[in-house]
N, C-alpha and C positions, 0 to 999 in steps of 0.2 A: 659033679663031675663035670657037666654036660658045660655049666657055667664057666668054673676052672679052668677047661678045656680052650672054652671064647677068650677068656681072660691071655691066655698063653698064645693062642694065633693072634691077637693084639698086640703079646707085648713083643714078638718075631717081626709082624709087620713093620711095627715101628721102627722097633732094630734096624734090620735090611733096609728101608728108607731112611733113616735119621731123620728121623720125624717124632717130633713129641705132643703131647694132647694135654691141653690142660683148659681148666673149667671154675669159671667164675662166678657163685651164687652171690647176684645182686641183693638179695632180699638177708642171708646171714655174714655177706661181706667176707669171705674166706674161699682165696683160692687156691684149687687144688692142681699139681703138676704128676706126669706119668714121668716113667724112671730118665727116658733120653731128654725132654726139657731140665733136668738138673744137670746132665753134661750139656751140653746148647750151651746154659746160664754159667759153666762154672763152678758151679754150688752141689756143694758136699748136700746129698745126697739125704733125705731126712730132715732138712733143715726148715724150721717155720716160718713159712709162708707170710701169713699177715693176708695182709687184703690185696688190692692193683694195684697198691702204692710201691710191692715190694719191686714189683717191675718198673711199672713209673724209676724208680731210682736207678733201673742198672739200668736204661736208653741212653746211650750217646746223647748228650746236653744239644749238638745242634737237632737230634732230630725229631725229641720227647714233645715238640711246641708240634707239632706237625704230628705225632703220634695219636697223642691226646686229643687232639680235634677228631678226628678219623672215627678214634676207640667212641665218639662221645656219642659222635655225628650215627656215627653204626647202630649204639645202643638206642636213641632215642626214637632214630626213626626206622629203626629195625629191618636196616641196609647191612647187606652181608660187607664183610670187613676185609678189606686184606692191606699189607702193606710191607715195605722191602726198609729196614734200617738196621741202621747199628744197635750195639749190643756193648756193653762196657762190662767185662766181667771181674769180682772181686780184687786177679791177682792186674789188672791194668788193662786187658788183652782183647783186642776190638773187633768183633765178629759183624759181620752180616747175616741177616735174619730173614726170610718171608712168613710172617704170619695170614692165618689167613682164618678167619671167625663166623661167629652169628650168633642170633639171639634165639633162645627157645623158651618154651616153657617149662619145666618140673616140680617136682613133685611139690616144694616150698616155694615153688613162685617162679622166676626169670631166673634163667639164666646165658651167663654170656659163655659159652664158649668155642672153640681151635684147636689148629695144629699148628705149630712153626716147627720151622727144617731151615738147617746152617745152610748158608748158601756162601760162605766168605770163600772156597776154590772155588767154585763155581765164577762167583763173581768179578774175583782175581783173571781169571780166564778170559772173562770178556773185556775187563777191563786192557788186558794186556792186547787182546786182537785189535780194541777200539785203537791203542795207538797204534799198535803196526800200522793199521788204514790210512792213520793222521803219517806215518811221518812212510810210506809210502806214495800218500796223494802231494805231500812236499817232495819228496824227490822227486817225482814228477813233474811237478810246473814249474823246478829248479832246472833241469836236466830235461823239460820237453817232450816224455814219454808217458806213453799211455799202454791200457791193454785191452785187450779185447777176448770173447771166445766165442764159440756157437755151438751150439747143443746137437749133437749131431742124430739127436732122438726126433727135436721137433723144426729142425734151424733154425731157432732163435739165437739174434743176436745180442751181446751185453757188451756193451761200451764202457770204457771209465769216464772221469768227467775229461781228461787231461785228451781224450782222442775225438768226447764231441767236440769242447774243444778248436780241435786242427783242424777238423773238420763247417765250424765254428756255428753249431747247434748245439741247441739245450741240454743242461745236463738230464744221467736219463733217459736222450734217442734211444732207440732198440729198432738200425733199418734191418731189414731183410737183407737175407744173402748174397745175391742181386744190387740190391740200393747201394751195399755197399761194397764190390767190384763195381759200380758203376760211378764211384767217388775220383775212380783212378784217372787218371787223362786216358784220352783214346787209345794213343800208343803204348801204353801199360794194362791195356787193361785183359787182351788174352792171356798175358803174361800172368797175372794177376789169379786172374781163372785157372787156368793151369795150374799155377804153384799151387794154389788155395785146392782146389780138387785133388790131386796129388797127394796133399797132407792129410784131409781128410777118411781118403779111403786108404790108402796107405802111410800113411804118420811119415812121410819123408818131409826133411827143417827143408825152413828154407831162410835164407838172408841178401834182400835185395836192396839197391836204391831204388824208389822211384818215383813219379810225380803224385800227387792230386791232386783236385781242384776242389776248393768249399764250395758252402753253401754259397755263397755269398760269389763267384767265382776266381776266388785268388789261389793261382800257382802256389804250390806248397811240395817241397824236396823233404822225402821220407824216411828213413831204414825202414825197412817191414821187416818181421822177423813170427 
């Protein structure tokens, strides 16, 4: 009864986390899947799996060679296995999965086992975010606008690539608040400092045309919002 309760806990944990467990007996060349793996791969529950070749045939053709090399190296050198790759379900649907595995000793010899998780939706969201970042970067370069952010907790400053280019400084440059204000031309520094302080303390928006002096001394008119 205790064993069955633990099995139920494992099944529930896999279902909640949408993770499946797999195990390959390297001596018997047999593969075992828990129920979630069947769902992830789109294979009917109870399908005869045979050996790991069953999985290899379901991996996307563009990903299979790297997957096999990484898997074989993990087994031969007893290294942790990790792979993000695509699978092709029997109905032709392509899914992105994340697999982790390791070699261990079972009662009948070495066993290669691990877990697999469907990350298709997470992968799609990440790709969309990357595309949005690329589009914003392109728009910023074309329109010559950039973004900046000041953390109210530690007053750290983040500049976009466009802002760094505008100041003729390397991408990733992070000035202090005081240094950022110092780039404004002398006649605009007090105004910039006042506007920034009012915005940080009271949330007061501003939209002003001012002049900055780049790191190389070039005067540039900017619209600061």
